C-alpha positions as CSV (number, residue, x, y, z in Angstrom):
1,M,47.5,157.6,51.1
2,T,48.5,161.2,51.5
3,S,46.2,163.9,50.3
4,V,47.0,166.1,47.3
5,M,46.4,169.2,49.4
6,G,48.9,168.0,52.1
7,L,51.5,167.3,49.4
8,L,51.1,170.8,48.0
9,E,51.3,172.4,51.4
10,G,54.6,170.5,52.1
11,R,56.1,171.6,48.9
12,E,55.0,175.2,49.6
13,T,56.6,175.1,53.0
14,T,59.9,173.8,51.5
15,A,59.8,176.6,48.8
16,R,59.1,179.2,51.5
17,V,62.1,178.0,53.7
18,R,64.4,178.0,50.6
19,A,63.2,181.5,49.6
20,E,63.9,182.8,53.2
21,E,67.4,181.2,53.2
22,L,68.2,182.8,49.8
23,R,66.9,186.2,51.0
24,E,69.2,186.1,54.1
25,E,72.1,185.1,51.9
26,S,71.4,187.9,49.4
27,E,71.4,190.4,52.3
28,R,74.8,189.2,53.4
29,V,76.1,189.3,49.9
30,L,74.8,192.9,49.3
31,A,76.3,194.0,52.6
32,G,79.7,192.5,51.6
33,L,79.4,194.1,48.2
34,A,78.8,197.5,49.6
35,E,81.8,197.1,51.9
36,A,84.0,195.9,49.1
37,E,82.9,198.8,46.9
38,A,83.7,201.3,49.6
39,V,87.2,199.9,50.0
40,L,87.7,199.9,46.2
41,E,86.6,203.6,46.0
42,R,89.0,204.6,48.8
43,R,91.9,202.8,47.0
44,V,91.0,204.4,43.6
45,I,91.0,207.8,45.2
46,A,94.3,207.2,47.0
47,R,95.9,206.0,43.7
48,T,94.6,209.0,41.8
49,E,95.8,211.4,44.5
50,L,99.2,209.8,44.5
51,A,99.5,209.9,40.7
52,E,98.5,213.7,40.8
53,A,101.0,214.4,43.5
54,L,103.8,212.6,41.7
55,A,103.0,214.4,38.4
56,A,102.8,217.9,39.9
57,P,106.0,220.0,40.1
58,A,107.7,220.0,43.4
59,A,106.0,222.5,45.8
60,P,108.2,225.4,46.8
61,E,109.5,225.3,50.3
62,V,107.3,227.3,52.6
63,R,109.4,229.8,54.5
64,E,108.4,231.8,57.6
65,P,108.1,235.5,56.7
66,A,111.4,237.2,57.6
67,H,111.3,240.5,59.5
68,E,114.2,241.8,57.5
69,P,114.7,242.9,53.9
70,P,114.7,239.9,51.5
71,G,118.0,238.7,50.2
72,E,118.9,238.5,46.6
73,D,117.6,234.9,46.5
74,H,114.1,236.0,47.4
75,V,111.8,236.7,44.4
76,P,108.1,237.0,45.1
77,V,105.9,235.0,42.7
78,A,102.3,235.3,41.7
79,G,100.0,233.6,44.2
80,S,102.6,233.8,47.0
81,V,101.7,234.5,50.6
82,V,101.5,238.1,51.6
83,P,103.9,238.6,54.5
84,P,102.7,240.5,57.5
85,W,103.6,244.2,57.8
86,H,106.4,245.1,60.2
87,A,108.4,248.3,60.7
88,G,110.6,248.9,57.7
89,A,108.6,246.5,55.5
90,G,108.5,247.6,51.9
91,T,106.4,246.4,49.0
92,D,109.5,244.6,47.4
93,V,108.6,241.4,49.3
94,L,105.2,241.2,47.7
95,A,104.3,239.4,44.5
96,A,103.7,241.8,41.6
97,E,99.9,241.6,41.8
98,Y,99.8,242.5,45.5
99,R,102.6,245.1,45.1
100,R,100.5,246.9,42.4
101,I,97.4,246.9,44.6
102,V,99.2,248.3,47.7
103,E,100.9,250.9,45.6
104,L,97.6,252.0,44.0
105,V,95.9,252.3,47.4
106,V,98.8,254.2,48.9
107,G,98.9,256.5,45.9
108,V,95.2,257.5,46.3
109,V,94.8,261.2,47.3
110,G,92.1,261.8,49.9
111,G,91.0,260.0,53.0
112,E,88.1,258.0,51.5
113,G,90.3,255.3,50.1
114,I,89.6,253.3,47.0
115,S,86.9,250.6,46.2
116,A,87.5,247.3,44.6
117,K,85.8,248.6,41.5
118,E,88.2,251.6,41.3
119,L,91.1,249.2,41.9
120,A,90.0,247.0,39.0
121,V,89.7,250.0,36.6
122,R,93.2,251.3,37.7
123,L,94.6,247.8,37.2
124,G,93.3,248.0,33.6
125,L,90.5,245.5,34.1
126,E,86.9,246.0,32.9
127,A,84.5,247.3,35.6
128,V,82.3,244.2,35.5
129,P,81.3,242.2,38.6
130,G,83.5,239.2,37.7
131,K,86.7,241.3,37.5
132,I,85.8,243.4,40.5
133,E,85.1,240.4,42.7
134,G,88.5,239.0,41.6
135,V,90.3,242.1,42.8
136,R,88.4,242.4,46.1
137,P,90.0,239.3,47.8
138,K,93.4,240.3,46.5
139,A,93.1,243.7,48.2
140,K,91.8,242.0,51.4
141,R,94.8,239.8,51.8
142,P,97.3,242.7,52.4
143,A,94.6,244.3,54.7
144,R,94.5,241.2,56.8
145,R,98.3,241.2,57.0
146,G,98.4,244.8,58.2
147,R,99.6,246.4,55.0
148,L,96.4,248.2,54.2
149,E,93.2,249.2,56.0
150,A,89.8,247.9,54.9
151,S,86.6,249.7,55.9
152,P,83.3,248.0,56.5
153,A,82.1,249.9,53.4
154,G,84.6,248.0,51.3
155,R,87.1,250.8,50.7
156,F,90.8,250.3,51.1
157,T,93.2,252.9,52.5
158,P,96.9,253.0,53.4
159,R,97.7,251.5,56.7
160,L,97.4,253.9,59.6
161,P,100.6,254.7,61.5
162,S,98.8,253.9,64.8
163,S,98.2,250.3,63.7
164,A,101.9,249.4,64.0
165,S,101.1,247.1,67.0
166,R,98.0,245.7,65.2
167,P,97.8,241.9,65.4
168,T,98.5,240.1,62.1
169,G,96.0,237.3,62.6
170,P,92.6,237.0,60.9
171,V,90.7,240.2,60.9
172,R,87.0,240.5,60.1
173,L,86.6,242.8,57.1
174,G,82.8,243.4,56.9
175,G,80.7,241.3,54.7
176,Q,77.8,239.1,55.9
177,G,77.1,239.2,59.6
178,G,79.5,242.2,60.0
179,G,77.0,244.1,62.3
180,S,75.6,247.5,61.8
């Protein structure tokens, strides 16, 4: 006759083996679930991006900046790219917001230039940090493209005649890590 203790030990071993099998199966299922959720997330993002792209108006064709006066078909729009400066380049190729900034900087009397705060005021904006910091990058874009000069102190001046051969690539305009 088998002992009651042996019988219970046998049943415990069977339950332990079954629990370990289920634990291993649950780990496989959880790994499969994580992989399936990642695939699902990528597909949802792709579908959403496609729906947004199809719903958006057609993007305007990006043209290389011409080094000649624009034709009658060229009308700069707000948010358009600031073309690089070249000999004979006027402000008529600039979007209105950039044209106004360049004209204000060029119209400043004196060699000190104009700050972003002064630009904001002359543009009819309040002299509050939010408005000033909105004007600053708009003035830096023409400076990066050779249409204005930007000092490390944050003042903007008309482009210097000697900078005609200046590169039109990215130019560091002060800010953090700008040196002393």
